N, C-alpha and C positions, 0 to 999 in steps of 0.2 A: 560149242559152235565149231563147225567144220567147213573147210573149203578146199578146193583143188588148186594146186600150183600149176600154172602154165609156163613152160620154159620156151624161150625163143633163141634162135641163133642170131647173133649180132654180126659177126664177120665169119664167113666160111666159103671158100672156093673149094678147096680140098684140104683136109678131109671133111666129110659130112657127119652130122649128128644123125645116127640111124635109130637110136633108141634112148629113151629117158624113162627112168622109173623112180618113184618116190615111196618111202616107207616111213611113217604110215601114209596111206592114200585113202581118203583125203587127209591133208595136213591138219594138225591140231594147234590152234593158237596157244602160245605160252609154252610150247615144247619144241624139241628139235626133231628134224626129219633127216633121213639119209637120202641123198640124191645120187643116183648112179647114171652116168652118161656113157653111151657107147659111140665111138667114132669109127668111121670106115673110110679108108683111102680108096676111092673109086677110080684112081688114076693109075697109069702103068709105070709111074716113076715114084721113087721113095720121097715122101714128104719129110723134110729135115726140120728138126727142132720144133716139133709140135707142142704148143702150150694151150691149155684149156683153163679159162678163168670164169668164175661166177661173180657177178657184180652184186653188191649190196643194193637192194631196192625194196622199199617198204612193201610188205611187212617182213622181208627176209634179211637176215644178217648171217653171212657165211662165217662159220667158226673154223679157224685154222689151228693145226697142230703140226708137229714134226712129221707125223705119219699121214696127215691130211692137209697138205699145203694148198694154198690158193694164191697165185695160180699154180696149177699142177703141170709140171714139165713132163709131158708124155715121152718126149724124145723123138727119134726117127720112126716113122710109120711106113713100113715097106709097101710096095705096090700091091694094091688090093687087100691090104692087111686091115686088121681091126685092133682097137685098144679100148680100154675101159678106165674111167676115173670115178672116184667116190668122194663126195663132199658131205659135210655135216652142216645143216642150215637151221638156225633158230628162227622161229615164227613168232612175231610180236603178239603179245596177248590181246592187243586192241584190234587185231585183224577181224574184219567182218566176213560173213559167209558169202564169199564171191570169188571170182577168179582173178589172180594177180600174175603179172609177168615177172620172171626171174631171168634177167639178161645173161647170156652166155657169150663169151668172146673166145674165138679160136684164132691162134696166130701160128705162123711158121717162120723159120729163118730163111726159107727158100733156098 
């Protein structure tokens, strides 16, 4: 049973999510997938203290480790700069063949 994960931005003024990829795609229930998110600062000023967080939302559970924290502290993102974050997400084995949302929260210390 396979399905695609749809990711949505919950809070974002700057920076913006410009690319999301998942592997495998489509996701496989009962296994983990890697979620890679690219951020871009489309503003002419540095964004301070950028943090990116994935929210647990059925059928997804974010798996954290020392090397894959959630939230991921990106740090300062220079004017017109980009950054990338990688997460490991477990997909519940009861998930059906449909599209689910995986909420993403972006915050800055301004």
